[in-house]
C-alpha positions in Angstrom: 13.8 -65.0 24.8 16.4 -63.2 23.5 18.9 -66.2 22.9 16.0 -67.8 20.5 15.4 -64.3 18.6 17.9 -64.0 15.5 16.3 -60.3 15.0 16.1 -58.5 17.9 14.7 -55.4 16.5 11.5 -57.7 15.6 8.7 -56.1 18.1 7.0 -59.5 18.0 9.7 -61.1 20.0 8.9 -58.9 22.9 5.7 -60.6 23.2 7.2 -64.0 22.7 4.6 -64.5 19.4 7.3 -64.9 17.3 9.0 -67.4 19.2 5.6 -69.4 19.2 5.5 -68.7 15.3 8.9 -70.2 15.1 7.8 -73.3 17.2 4.6 -73.7 14.7 6.7 -73.5 11.8 9.1 -76.3 13.0 6.1 -78.2 14.2 4.5 -77.9 10.6 7.7 -79.1 8.9 8.1 -82.2 11.6 4.3 -83.1 10.7 5.2 -83.1 7.0 8.5 -85.4 7.3 6.4 -87.8 9.4 3.6 -87.8 7.1 6.0 -88.7 4.4 7.7 -91.5 6.1 4.3 -92.9 7.3 3.3 -92.9 3.5 6.4 -94.7 2.3 6.0 -97.5 4.8 2.6 -97.8 4.0 3.0 -98.0 0.4 5.9 -100.3 0.8 
């Protein structure tokens, strides 16, 4: 867990909630990128 946490003083990291939130943000960004690519393919 500590390897993933850039800020070790964050209490959220202790329970792993911070890690899950970071993962959720990454997934949201990935979905946004995929949607943009799909829209480009459909429009073309």
